[in-house]
C-alpha positions as CSV (number, residue, x, y, z in Angstrom):
1,M,121.0,-232.6,-69.9
2,R,121.0,-232.7,-66.0
3,R,124.7,-232.4,-65.7
4,R,124.6,-229.3,-67.8
5,L,122.1,-227.6,-65.4
6,P,123.4,-225.7,-62.4
7,A,123.2,-227.3,-58.9
8,G,120.2,-226.3,-56.9
9,D,116.5,-226.9,-56.5
10,A,113.9,-227.1,-59.3
11,S,113.2,-223.3,-59.2
12,Q,116.8,-222.5,-59.7
13,R,117.1,-224.9,-62.7
14,L,113.8,-223.5,-64.2
15,A,115.2,-220.0,-63.9
16,F,118.4,-221.1,-65.6
17,L,116.4,-222.7,-68.5
18,R,114.1,-219.7,-68.9
19,G,117.3,-217.5,-69.2
20,L,118.6,-219.7,-71.9
21,L,115.4,-219.7,-73.8
22,Q,115.0,-215.9,-73.6
23,A,118.6,-215.5,-74.9
24,I,117.7,-217.2,-78.2
25,G,118.5,-215.0,-81.1
26,D,116.3,-213.7,-83.9
27,D,118.3,-215.5,-86.5
28,A,117.4,-218.5,-88.6
29,D,118.5,-221.0,-85.9
30,G,116.4,-219.2,-83.3
31,D,113.4,-219.3,-85.6
32,R,113.9,-223.1,-86.2
33,F,114.3,-223.6,-82.5
34,R,111.0,-221.7,-81.7
35,A,109.3,-223.8,-84.5
36,V,110.5,-227.0,-82.9
37,V,109.3,-225.9,-79.5
38,G,106.0,-224.8,-80.9
39,N,105.6,-228.1,-82.6
40,F,106.3,-229.8,-79.2
41,V,103.7,-227.7,-77.5
42,L,101.2,-228.5,-80.2
43,G,102.0,-232.2,-79.9
44,M,101.5,-232.2,-76.1
45,T,98.3,-230.3,-76.5
46,L,97.0,-232.9,-79.0
47,E,98.1,-235.7,-76.7
48,I,96.2,-234.2,-73.8
49,G,93.1,-233.8,-76.1
50,H,93.5,-237.4,-77.4
51,T,93.7,-238.8,-73.9
52,F,90.7,-237.0,-72.8
53,Q,88.7,-238.0,-75.9
54,D,89.7,-241.6,-75.6
55,E,88.6,-241.8,-71.9
56,Y,85.3,-240.1,-72.7
57,D,84.6,-242.4,-75.8
58,K,85.3,-245.6,-73.8
59,T,82.8,-244.5,-71.1
60,Q,80.3,-243.4,-73.8
61,L,80.5,-247.0,-75.2
62,R,79.6,-248.5,-71.8
63,L,76.6,-246.1,-71.5
64,E,75.5,-247.1,-74.9
65,Q,75.7,-250.9,-74.0
66,A,73.7,-250.2,-70.8
67,G,71.1,-248.4,-73.0
68,R,70.9,-251.3,-75.4
69,L,70.5,-253.8,-72.5
70,I,67.8,-251.6,-70.9
71,A,66.0,-251.4,-74.3
72,E,66.2,-255.2,-74.7
73,L,64.8,-255.7,-71.2
74,E,62.0,-253.3,-71.7
75,K,60.8,-255.3,-74.7
76,N,60.2,-258.2,-72.4
77,P,59.6,-256.9,-68.8
78,T,59.0,-260.4,-67.2
79,A,62.4,-261.6,-68.3
80,D,63.7,-264.9,-66.9
81,E,67.2,-266.0,-66.8
82,A,67.2,-267.0,-70.5
83,A,65.7,-263.8,-71.7
84,L,68.2,-261.9,-69.6
85,S,71.1,-263.8,-71.3
86,R,69.6,-263.1,-74.7
87,A,69.2,-259.4,-73.9
88,M,72.8,-259.3,-72.7
89,F,73.9,-261.0,-75.9
90,H,72.0,-258.5,-78.2
91,A,73.4,-255.6,-76.1
92,G,77.0,-256.8,-76.0
93,V,77.0,-256.9,-72.3
94,T,79.2,-259.5,-70.5
95,D,78.3,-261.0,-67.1
96,R,81.2,-259.0,-65.5
97,E,79.7,-255.7,-67.0
98,L,76.2,-256.6,-65.8
99,R,77.6,-257.1,-62.3
100,R,79.5,-253.8,-62.5
101,L,76.4,-251.9,-63.6
102,R,74.3,-253.5,-60.9
103,A,76.8,-252.4,-58.3
104,V,77.2,-248.7,-59.6
105,E,74.8,-247.2,-57.1
106,R,76.0,-249.2,-54.2
107,R,79.7,-248.3,-54.9
108,W,79.0,-244.7,-56.0
109,K,81.2,-242.0,-54.1
110,E,80.6,-238.3,-54.5
111,T,83.5,-236.1,-55.5
112,P,84.4,-233.6,-52.7
113,E,84.6,-229.9,-53.4
114,D,88.1,-228.7,-54.5
115,T,89.3,-232.1,-55.6
116,P,92.2,-231.9,-57.9
117,P,91.4,-232.7,-61.5
118,F,93.2,-236.0,-61.7
119,E,91.7,-237.3,-58.4
120,E,88.2,-236.1,-59.5
121,F,88.5,-237.9,-62.8
122,S,89.8,-241.1,-61.2
123,L,86.9,-241.2,-58.8
124,L,84.4,-240.4,-61.6
125,K,86.0,-243.2,-63.8
126,R,85.8,-245.6,-60.8
127,N,82.1,-244.7,-60.4
128,A,81.2,-245.0,-64.0
129,A,83.6,-247.6,-65.5
130,G,84.6,-249.7,-62.3
131,G,88.3,-248.9,-62.4
132,A,90.4,-245.9,-61.5
133,A,92.4,-243.9,-63.9
134,D,95.8,-245.1,-65.1
135,P,98.4,-243.4,-62.8
136,D,100.5,-242.5,-65.8
137,Q,97.6,-240.1,-66.7
138,R,98.5,-237.8,-63.8
139,M,101.1,-236.0,-65.9
140,V,98.5,-235.4,-68.7
141,F,96.1,-234.0,-66.1
142,G,99.0,-232.0,-64.5
143,L,99.8,-230.4,-67.8
144,A,96.2,-229.6,-68.6
145,E,95.7,-228.0,-65.2
146,R,99.0,-226.1,-65.4
147,Y,98.1,-224.6,-68.9
148,R,94.4,-224.2,-68.0
149,S,94.3,-220.5,-69.0
150,A,95.8,-221.1,-72.4
151,F,94.0,-224.4,-73.2
152,P,90.7,-224.5,-71.3
153,F,89.6,-227.9,-72.3
154,L,90.2,-229.5,-69.0
155,D,87.2,-227.9,-67.4
156,E,85.1,-228.9,-70.5
157,F,86.2,-232.5,-70.3
158,L,85.5,-232.8,-66.6
159,A,82.1,-231.2,-67.0
160,G,81.3,-233.7,-69.7
161,Y,82.7,-236.7,-68.0
162,R,80.7,-235.7,-64.9
163,R,77.5,-235.7,-67.0
164,L,78.4,-239.0,-68.6
165,A,79.1,-240.7,-65.2
166,N,75.8,-239.4,-63.9
167,E,74.0,-240.8,-67.0
168,I,75.6,-244.2,-66.3
169,R,74.4,-243.9,-62.8
170,A,70.8,-243.3,-64.0
171,A,71.1,-246.1,-66.4
172,A,72.2,-248.4,-63.7
173,R,69.4,-247.3,-61.5
174,R,66.9,-248.1,-64.3
175,L,68.5,-251.4,-65.1
176,N,68.3,-252.4,-61.4
177,D,64.6,-251.4,-61.4
178,L,63.9,-253.5,-64.4
179,L,65.7,-256.5,-63.0
180,A,63.9,-256.1,-59.7
181,A,60.6,-255.9,-61.3
182,S,61.3,-259.1,-63.3
183,G,62.5,-260.9,-60.3
184,G,66.1,-260.9,-61.5
């Protein structure tokens, strides 16, 4: 494909491709081509939505685990090491996850104003889940940002993820308070 494009920078090649796409006729072949392009756009839109939903769901599960652990610890506020282990088992929380939850407040970083969407998500994910976003997701966020006016779900996702990250932070604070009160 590249060797069929004219030499020049990206804007020149983009102008060339736009010209080709505008020259598509109103015949059956043109209709089939527009249908294929429409399906591609729909597929990319669904992929973006799926990526966002998957990230949200994984973080939601972490919040639910933290909530179950807090509920177990509240049943026995003077928990010793054995009671903590039982509570972790019942909540499905590993030692690593407990360490991560206990460190949330200490490692929390606020998102600066005007942070690009991918960088904001990556920082929120690091805060809430302990790891940065997959660098390959940069393209998904780039597409969502580029077509924000047509598909406004990027802002909705970031608002929801911000809320979820703050709920994990609050749960981590509650967990640390419970563990401190029980001497853990």
